[in-house]
C-alpha positions as CSV (number, residue, x, y, z in Angstrom):
1,M,0.0,0.0,0.0
2,R,2.8,2.4,0.8
3,E,4.2,2.0,-2.7
4,H,1.3,3.6,-4.5
5,M,1.2,6.4,-1.9
6,M,4.8,7.5,-2.2
7,N,3.9,11.1,-2.1
8,A,1.5,10.6,0.9
9,I,2.2,12.3,4.2
10,R,1.7,10.2,7.3
11,I,0.1,11.9,10.3
12,L,0.1,10.6,13.8
13,G,-2.9,11.8,15.8
14,L,-2.8,11.6,19.6
15,D,-5.5,11.8,22.2
16,P,-3.5,11.9,25.4
17,G,-4.8,10.6,28.7
18,L,-3.1,9.2,31.8
19,R,-5.3,6.1,31.8
20,R,-5.6,5.6,28.1
21,T,-3.8,7.5,25.3
22,G,-5.3,6.9,21.9
23,W,-3.2,7.0,18.7
24,G,-4.0,6.9,15.1
25,V,-2.0,7.1,11.9
26,V,-3.5,8.3,8.6
27,A,-1.9,8.8,5.2
28,V,-2.9,11.9,3.3
29,Q,-2.4,12.3,-0.5
30,G,-4.1,15.4,-1.9
31,A,-7.6,15.4,-0.4
32,R,-7.6,11.7,0.2
33,V,-7.2,10.5,3.8
34,S,-6.7,6.8,4.4
35,H,-6.3,4.7,7.6
36,V,-2.9,3.2,8.4
37,A,-3.2,2.0,12.0
38,H,-4.6,2.9,15.4
39,G,-4.5,1.7,19.0
40,V,-4.4,2.7,22.6
41,I,-1.5,2.9,25.1
42,V,-2.7,1.8,28.6
43,P,-0.3,2.3,31.4
44,D,-0.6,0.2,34.6
45,E,-2.9,2.3,36.9
46,K,-1.1,0.9,39.9
47,A,2.3,2.0,38.7
48,P,4.0,5.1,40.1
49,F,3.1,8.3,38.3
50,A,6.5,8.7,36.7
51,D,6.4,5.1,35.4
52,R,3.0,5.7,33.9
53,L,4.3,8.8,32.0
54,L,7.3,6.8,30.9
55,T,4.9,4.1,29.5
56,L,3.1,6.7,27.5
57,F,6.3,8.2,26.2
58,D,7.8,4.8,25.3
59,G,4.4,3.7,23.7
60,V,4.3,6.8,21.5
61,C,8.0,6.3,20.5
62,A,7.2,2.7,19.5
63,V,4.3,3.8,17.4
64,I,6.6,6.4,15.7
65,E,9.2,3.7,15.1
66,Q,6.7,1.3,13.6
67,H,4.6,3.6,11.5
68,R,7.1,6.3,10.6
69,P,4.8,9.4,10.5
70,D,5.9,12.6,8.9
71,E,4.0,14.9,11.3
72,A,2.0,14.6,14.5
73,A,-1.0,16.3,16.0
74,V,-2.2,16.3,19.6
75,E,-5.5,17.3,21.1
76,E,-5.2,20.2,23.5
77,T,-6.0,19.8,27.2
78,F,-9.3,21.1,28.3
79,V,-9.5,22.8,31.7
80,N,-11.2,20.6,34.2
81,T,-12.9,21.8,37.4
82,N,-10.5,19.6,39.3
83,A,-7.1,21.3,39.0
84,Q,-5.2,18.2,40.1
85,S,-6.8,16.2,37.2
86,T,-6.0,18.9,34.7
87,L,-2.4,19.0,35.9
88,K,-2.0,15.3,35.5
89,L,-3.6,15.3,32.1
90,G,-1.1,18.1,31.2
91,H,1.7,15.7,32.2
92,A,0.3,12.9,30.0
93,R,0.0,15.4,27.1
94,A,3.6,16.5,27.6
95,A,4.8,12.9,27.5
96,A,2.8,12.3,24.3
97,M,4.2,15.5,22.7
98,I,7.8,15.0,23.6
99,A,8.1,11.7,21.8
100,P,7.3,13.1,18.3
101,A,9.2,16.3,18.9
102,R,12.3,14.2,19.9
103,A,11.8,12.2,16.6
104,G,12.0,15.5,14.7
105,L,8.3,15.7,13.7
106,I,6.2,18.8,13.5
107,V,3.8,18.6,16.4
108,A,0.5,20.6,15.9
109,E,-2.1,21.2,18.5
110,Y,-5.9,21.3,18.1
111,S,-8.7,22.0,20.5
112,A,-11.5,19.5,20.9
113,P,-14.1,21.7,19.2
114,V,-11.8,22.1,16.2
115,V,-11.2,18.3,16.0
116,K,-14.9,17.6,16.3
117,K,-15.8,20.2,13.7
118,A,-13.3,18.7,11.2
119,V,-14.8,15.3,11.5
120,V,-18.5,15.7,12.4
121,G,-19.2,19.3,11.2
122,T,-20.0,20.7,14.6
123,G,-17.6,21.5,17.5
124,S,-20.2,20.2,20.1
125,A,-20.3,16.6,18.8
126,D,-20.1,13.9,21.4
127,K,-17.7,10.9,21.4
128,A,-20.3,8.6,19.8
129,Q,-20.8,11.0,16.9
130,V,-17.0,11.2,16.4
131,A,-16.7,7.4,16.5
132,F,-19.5,7.1,14.0
133,M,-17.9,9.5,11.5
134,I,-14.5,7.9,11.9
135,A,-16.1,4.6,10.9
136,R,-17.6,6.3,7.8
137,L,-14.5,8.3,6.8
138,L,-12.0,5.5,7.4
139,P,-14.0,2.3,6.8
140,S,-10.8,0.1,6.9
141,A,-10.3,1.3,10.6
142,G,-13.3,-0.9,11.6
143,S,-14.8,0.2,14.9
144,P,-11.9,1.7,16.9
145,T,-12.3,2.4,20.7
146,A,-13.4,5.9,21.6
147,D,-9.7,6.9,22.5
148,A,-8.4,5.6,19.1
149,A,-11.3,7.2,17.2
150,D,-10.5,10.5,18.9
151,A,-6.9,10.2,17.9
152,L,-7.8,9.4,14.3
153,A,-10.1,12.5,14.4
154,V,-7.1,14.6,15.6
155,A,-5.1,13.3,12.6
156,I,-7.9,14.1,10.2
157,A,-8.2,17.6,11.7
158,H,-4.5,18.1,11.0
159,A,-4.9,16.8,7.5
160,H,-7.7,19.3,6.8
161,A,-5.6,22.1,8.3
162,R,-2.6,21.2,6.2
163,T,-4.8,21.2,3.1
164,A,-6.3,24.5,4.0
165,R,-2.9,26.0,4.6
166,N,-1.5,24.6,1.3
167,L,-4.5,26.0,-0.6
168,S,-4.2,29.5,0.9
169,I,-0.4,29.5,0.2
170,R,-1.0,28.5,-3.5
171,G,-3.8,31.1,-3.7
172,A,-1.5,33.8,-2.5
173,A,1.2,33.0,-5.0
């Protein structure tokens, strides 16, 4: 499959979480977005906090090694009413962002409403609507878990943003 998509750009989407970090890789060629792979990194909840972060970091590094993305995109942290939870999510997000940055990838960030709008058409979509649209947009992905579907949605949002940037650059030339 990679052979006929030689000019394709691979994008790694990440939906960071301390309990479950979803990841998804898509290939983009022109306006066409196709599924490459997806999964979830699940650290041991009983492990010390630092070890859980290391598991996330190592897991994202392994995905990068296996699927060789060209760029990465991460969902931004939403501010929770529980400051401690928000801080811990920020740590998980940092672990997920450092891995692609260390690999030399561009790392873009997108808010949840931007991701939802890119996939569903409205920024207020729920997880079920996102998962439904991922199954329609990327039929070869099957029915990914909510975390993996969210990560694929982040990758698609980045693909759309790249296309929009490229079109505006060409239009200005």
